[in-house]
N, C-alpha and C positions, 0 to 999 in steps of 0.2 A: 461431340456426342452428349446428349442429355442424359442425366442420371434418372433412374426410376426407383420408386420405393413401393413397398407392399402396404396395402391397407390392413390394419390389424382387426380381424373379425371378432376378437374378444371385446372390443370397445364399440361395436355397432350401436348398441342401445344408448350409450353415453353420448355419442355424436348426435343422435336424434333428439335426445333430451336437451342438449346445448342449443340446438336450433330452435326448439320449442321455447326455451327461456328467452331467446332474442325476440320471438314473436310475442311472448307475454309482456316483455318490457315495452315493445312498441304499442301494444294494446293498452297497457296501463297509462302510457303517456298520452295516447289518443283520448282516453276517457277523461284524463285531467284537462286536456285541451278543450274538450266539449264542455266540461264543467266551467272552465274559465271563460269560455265564450258565452256561456249561459248566465252571465253576471254572477258567477260564484267565485269572485276574486279572493285573493288572500287578504284576510283581515285577522283581527286578534282571536276570533272564535272559530276560524276556518280550520278544518283538519289538514288542509294543504299547508298551513303554516308550519307544521312539524316536518314536512318534506322539504320545503324550499327556504325556510327561515324567514327573517325579517327584512329581506332586501327585495326591492322591486324587480319584477320580471314580467316582460311582456309576452303575449301569447305566441308571437311569431317565432320565438326561440325554441318552443317545444316541438316544432315541426322537424327540426334537424335530428334530434334523437329518435323520432319516430321513423324517419327515412333510414337513418343509419342502422337501427336495430332490425327493421324489416328487411333491408338489403342483406345484412349479414345472416339473418335467419334463413333466407332463401339460399344464399351461397352455401352455408354449412349443410342445410338439408339436401341440396342437390349433390354436394360432394359425398355425403354419407350414402345416398342412394346409389351413386355411381360406384363408390367403394364397395358396397355390398354386392353389386352385380359384376364389376370388373375390378379385381384386386390390385392392379398395377397402375400407378400414376407416373406421369413424367414430371420431373421437378422443373420449376421455372416458369 
């Protein structure tokens, strides 16, 4: 028999904010990717130099954090909506 747990309605807003932060991270990485693909690569005067440092990074590696953050944003957003509507979850 699977365990169940209750959704804490006191934290509804926090769960929605967490999902929004994942979406914002995905959006920020997507904007950086667009800038990088627009010949705005990292050089000594680039503001991206403060973010990534002095090591070489190719554009294709930025797609993984975009997908990861977007997926987790959707997952947490859906779980918080389901938790608001139906307070009982099955564990596992």
